[in-house]
N, C-alpha and C positions, 0 to 999 in steps of 0.2 A: 394214027390212032389218037382219039380224043381222050384226054385225061380228065375225069370228073373231079370237081373240087367240093369238099365237104367243109362248110364254114361252121365251126363250133366255138367261135370266139364268145367269151363271156360265160361259158359253162365251166363249172368246177368239177374236180375229181369226185366220182368216177364217171360222170356223164360223157366226157370226150371218148373214152374207151368203149363205153356201152353203145354209143351212137355209131362209132366207127365199126364195131362188130356187126351191128345191124346192117349198115350200109354195105359191108363186105359180103354179106350173104347174098345180096342182089347182083353181085358182079360175077362175071365169068372168070375162070381160072386164067391167069396171065394178065388180067386187067389191072390198071394202075389207078390210084386215087390220091389226090392231094388232101391232106387233113390239116386245117388251119385252126389253131387254138391259142388262147391267151393264158391257159392254165400252166403255171410253171412246173407242176408235177407231171405234166405230159412228157417232159423230157425223160422221165423214168418209166412212166406207164406205157407209152407207145412202143418203145423197144421191147419191153416185157410182153406186151400183148402180141406183138409180131412173133417173138420167139416161141411163146406158148401155143400160138395158133398155126405156126408154120408159114406165115406170110413173110415176105421179104421187105425189110425196111431199106429202101434204096437211097434215100437222102433225108437228112435233117437240116433245116435251115432256120436261122433266127432272123426276124425282120422287125420293123418298127412296131408292128401290132402283136407280136408274139412268136410262136413257133409254127413251122410247116413241116409236115412229114410226107414223103412220097412212099407209098406202100403198094407193093404188087401182090395180088392175091395168089396164093399157092394153088 
């Protein structure tokens, strides 16, 4: 399975969540996507988005350029 990557570096709240929501609509259920962002508020926003939308936050990782979230569409 290929995991798509959504590069949202440089965008500030609420754009990372809004663009992630839009990208998730195009995915089939069970598909996974990496979301990369430099917005520090994404550490709060992405888990909340996943919980509210029913998606599964599989992994959160911090790297040199910011945060990465692996999300599986419900």
